[in-house]
N, C-alpha and C positions, 0 to 999 in steps of 0.2 A: 388598415391603410389601403389594401386592395379593394375592400368593400366600398370605401369612400371614393376611390378613383373610378371604379366601374359605374357607380351611381351617378357621378358627375358627368361622365361621358354620355349616359343614356337619358338624363333627365329631360332633355329638350324634346324627346319623343313621347313623354308621359303627360297625362292631364295634371293640371295644377293641384287639385285636391289630393291626387295620389302622390305627387311629389312631396307635398307637405306631410302626408301620413308616413311616407318612407323616411323622410328627414327626421321626424319625431322619433320613429322607432330606432333609427340609427343613433341618435343622441342618447336615447334611453339605454341602448346596448353599450355604448361607450362609457356612459356613467356607471353602468352596472359593473363593467370591467374594473373600475377603480373604486367601487363602493366599499365601505367598511361595514362589516357585520357587527351587530351589538352584542356586548357581554353585559348582562344585567347583574350587578352586585347589590345586595341589600346591606344597609348599615343601620343597626338598631342600637339606640343608646337613650339614656334618660336626658332628654333635651329640655324638660321642664321639671320643676320641683327642686328639692334640696341638692340633688346631684346634677343639676343642669349645667353647671360650669364644666364638670368632668365630661359629661356627655357631649357638649359642644366642642370641647377640645378633641375628643375622639373623632367626632364628625369631621373637624377641620383636617386632622391628620389623614383620614381616608380620602377626603376631597383633594388634598394636595397630591397624594399618590396617584389618584385617577388622572389629575391634570398632567403630572410628570410622565406617566405611562402613555397617555394618549398623544402627548406632544412628541414622544420618542418613536411612536408607532408600535403596534402590537401585531406580530405575525404568529399565528397558531395553525399548525397543519397546512401551511402554505396559503392561508387566507388572512386577509387584513381585518382587524377588529378594532373597535373602540369601546370603552367602558361607559356604561350609564349607571350612575349611583342612585339607588332608590332608598331614601332615608325615612326611617320610622322612629317615632318617639314612644318609648315604653314607660316613661315617667318613673322608672324603677318599681313598677307595679306588676306583679305576676299576671294578673288578668289582662291588663293592657298589653303585656309582653306576648301572650299567646295570640291575642288578636292581631298584633303587628306581625308575628311570625306567619300566621295564616294568610295575611294580605300579601306577604312576599312570596309565599308558596303559590298563591293564586296568580301572581304576576310572573310565574315561571322564572324566578331568578336563578342564576347559575351558581351562586354561592352567597354566603352571608358572613359579614364581619359584625360580631356582637353575640350576645348582649354584654353589658358591662357588669351587672351585679349577679351574684349567685342566685338570688331569688327570682330573677327573670330568665337567666340562661337555662336553668334546670328544667322548668316547665316547657320552655320554648324548644328545647333540644329534641323532645319527643316528636314534635310537629315536623321539624326539619328531617329527622331520621326517617319518619314514615314516608316523607316525600323524596328521600334520597338526596337531599341537598346538603353539601358540606357546610358546617358552621365552625368558624374560627373566632373564639372569643379572646380579646386582648387581656381581660382582667378578672374573669370569674375564677375564684380561688377555692370554693367549696369542693372537697374531694369527690362528692357525690356526682358532680357533673360528668366526670369521665368513668365513674364506677358503674354507671347504668348499662354499659356495654354497647353504647351507640357508636357504630363505626364512623359516623359522620361528625362526631364531636371532637374538637381539638381546642387546646388552650395554649396561649403564648406567655404564660406567667407561672410562677410557683403556685402550688396548691397550699391549702391551710396547714396540712401536715408539715410541709417544708418551712412555711413561715413561722409556725408555732415552735418548731424545733430551734430555729435560729433565735427567736425571741426568748424562749425558755432557757436556752443555753446562756444567753446574755444575762438574764435576770438572776439565775442561780450561780453563775460563775463570776461574771464581771461585776455585777451589783451585789453579789452575795446576799440576796434577799432571803430572809427567813420567814416573813409573813407577807402574803399577797392577797388582796381582795380582787374579785373578778366580776365585771359587769358586762352584759351584752345588750344589744338593741333589738333582740327578738327576730332579726332577719336571718335568712339562710346564711348569709356571709358572716354577720357579727356573732351569731350563736355558734356557728361551726368553728370559727377561729377561737372563740373563748373556750369552748369545750376542749379543743385540741391543746391549747396552751395550758389549761388546768391539768390535763393528763400528764403533760411533759414535766411541769414543775413538781407535781405530786410525786412522780417517780424519782425525782432528785431529792426528796425529803422535805420540800418546802411546804409550809402550812397554808392552806387556803382558808383565810379567816372569814370570808363572806363570798357568797355566790348570788349575785343580784341580777335582775333583768328589768329593762325599761323598754322603750320603743323608739323607732327611728325619727319620730317627730317630737319627742319630749324636749322640754327646755328647763324643767324644774327637777333638780336632783337632791334637794336638801334632805328629804327623808332618808334616801338611800345613803347619802354621804354621812349624815349624822350617825347612822347605825354603824357604818364602816369605821368612822373615826375612833370609836371606843376601843378598837383592837390595835390602833396605831400601826397600820401596815407599812412596810417599806415601799411597796409598789401597788398601784391600782392598775389592773389591766382592763382595757375597754375594747370590746369587739363592736365596732361601729364605724361611722363616718365622721369626718372633720366637723361638719355642721352641727353634730350632736356633741362631739368632744369639746367644742369651744365653750358652750355654757357650762359644761361639766367642770372644766378647768377653772373658770371664773368662780364657780361656787366652792370648789376645793380651796381656792385662795381666800374667799370670804370666811370660810369655816376654819381657817388655819391648818389645813391639811397639807403637809409638805412632802408627801409621797411622790415618787416618780409616777408619771402616767405612761403606760406602754400600750401599743396597739399595732395594727397592721397597716397595709398600704392605704386603707380607707382614711386614715388620719395623717398620712405622710406626704400628701401632695405638697410641692415646694411653696405654694402660695396659699393653701387653704387656711391653716391655722394662723400664719402671720397676717393674712388679710382680715381674718375674722376677729383676731384679738389685739393686733397692734402691739403696743408696749405692755399689754397685760400678759403676753406670752413670755414666761420666765425662762431665761437662758438655761438650757440643759435639763429642764424638767420633763420634757416629752422625749420618749425613745420609741421609734417606730421602724417597722420593716417595710421596705419598698422594693419594687422590681429593680433588678440590677441591669447592667448594660455597659457598653464600652464608653470611655471618656476620651475622645480623640478629636483630631482636627476635622475629620469627616463629619463627626457629629456636630461640632461647632458650626461648620459651614451649613449643615442641614438646618440647625436651629436658627441661624441668621436668616436663611431663606424663608423658613416658616414664619418668623417674627415679621418679616417684611410683608408677607402675604396676609397673615391672620392676626398678628399681635402676639402677646405673651403666650407661651405654651405651659401647661400645667402637669406634664408628665405622661398624659394618656396618648397624646397625638403620635408619638414615635411608634407606639405599639400598633395602633390602627393603621398607620402608614405602612409598616412592615407587613401587617396582615393582608392588605390588598396585594402587595407584591408577592407574597407567598402563594396566594390563590392563583394569581396569573402565572407564576413560575410553574406551578403544578400543571396548569392547563397546557403550557408550552411543552413540558416534558412528555405529557400524554398525547399531544397533538390534537387535543379536542377540548371544547368548552363544556361538553356534556358531563354533568356531575358524576354519573355512574362510571364514566370512562376515566376521568381525571382523579377520582377519589383515591385509587391506589397510589398514584404519583404523589398526592398530597401526604398520604401516610408515610411515604418513604422520603420525603423532601429533606434536603440539606441545603440551607440557604443562609448566606451571610447578609444580615440586615443592619439597619441603623442601630438596632437594639442588641446586636451580637449574632452569634451563630444560632440558627433555628433548626431544630430537629425534634421529632416526636417519638415517644416510645410506643409500645403496642397498645397502650390504653388511650393515646392521644394527648398525654402529658408531655411537657417540655423535658428534654434530656439536659441535665445539668443546668437547670434554670438558676441564674444568679440572683442572690438576695443581698440587699444592702441595708444596714442598720444606720439610722440617722438620728440626730437630735437637731434642735434649732438654737442657734446662737445669733443674737442680733437680728432675728427674723430671717436668717438664712439657713439653708440646709448645711449641716456639717456631718461628714461621714465618720461613723464610729468603727464599723467593721464590714467585711464582705464574706458571704458564705455561698455554697452551692447545695 
């Protein structure tokens, strides 16, 4: 104010060019006083390929969080900030994932939300760790992700050990399955989940009648299923994604296999199998474990807002939304956006998100991560049980 007044009083005694230069400098100074500093957050997900729907859902959740936070205003260490979201597509491919990670490191991002699949998060985590950049994955479940000892790696979901325990418990107790065939898609996620599930049910005395492997792009399972059918299993467990589980289910039906199909969160998205199979999705045949979370009016209001902005959500968006908030909350608590400064605050975070309470153990895993078991009836998710 005083600078402006003094300049106004004296400008009649100054040359016109100097007046213009001072005025420009004054405006620049005033703009700088109210300027917002950037926080660069990376978002990496499979935006193309078979998992593209899940990836886009995750991107939309992160984008909505950025919009909400920027609209509310972000104050960290007494300075105003705004978030810039740098989005990378890893196509669920490990090589593309490491390239995407390096691009974000080169861009000096302050934190990363992603990746989604275990096969991409695990190799990318080393790059982020070496750069000292916190990585918060919404969906990576392979235990190896946090067992590497990288202090920068955190997850917001149950790991395969926890998912397998819940699924194995249900298979052996609720379904009383005596014979189970196990198939995986040879990815870090699918194979890890299938291996853990196999250990769980074996320890309960259940017989594994077959242990088969395919790949995440396969569509023909007749040879595998013909072999499996001979032993008449009560359950077929599939470690993989819904896009692969859909043709598997169709071919189970065509071969007259009436076993339950069990799997993890990869086949449990509320719209994946119903959208892919329609009326061919048999009521109660599929049993899957998915990420848990609160069911409240606040969540309903959030979902309605999301639907208005982006359309239907497929279960991933809530977690990427919360992941952005968790990173920013850690920065606020530390009073800094610098990764090495706010990383300890992230490790100690206690945050109530849309998905529920978020807190990490010493390894970067979620404390008391909720797990829900579902089936599909009439194309809709139906809750069977909940565990921690």
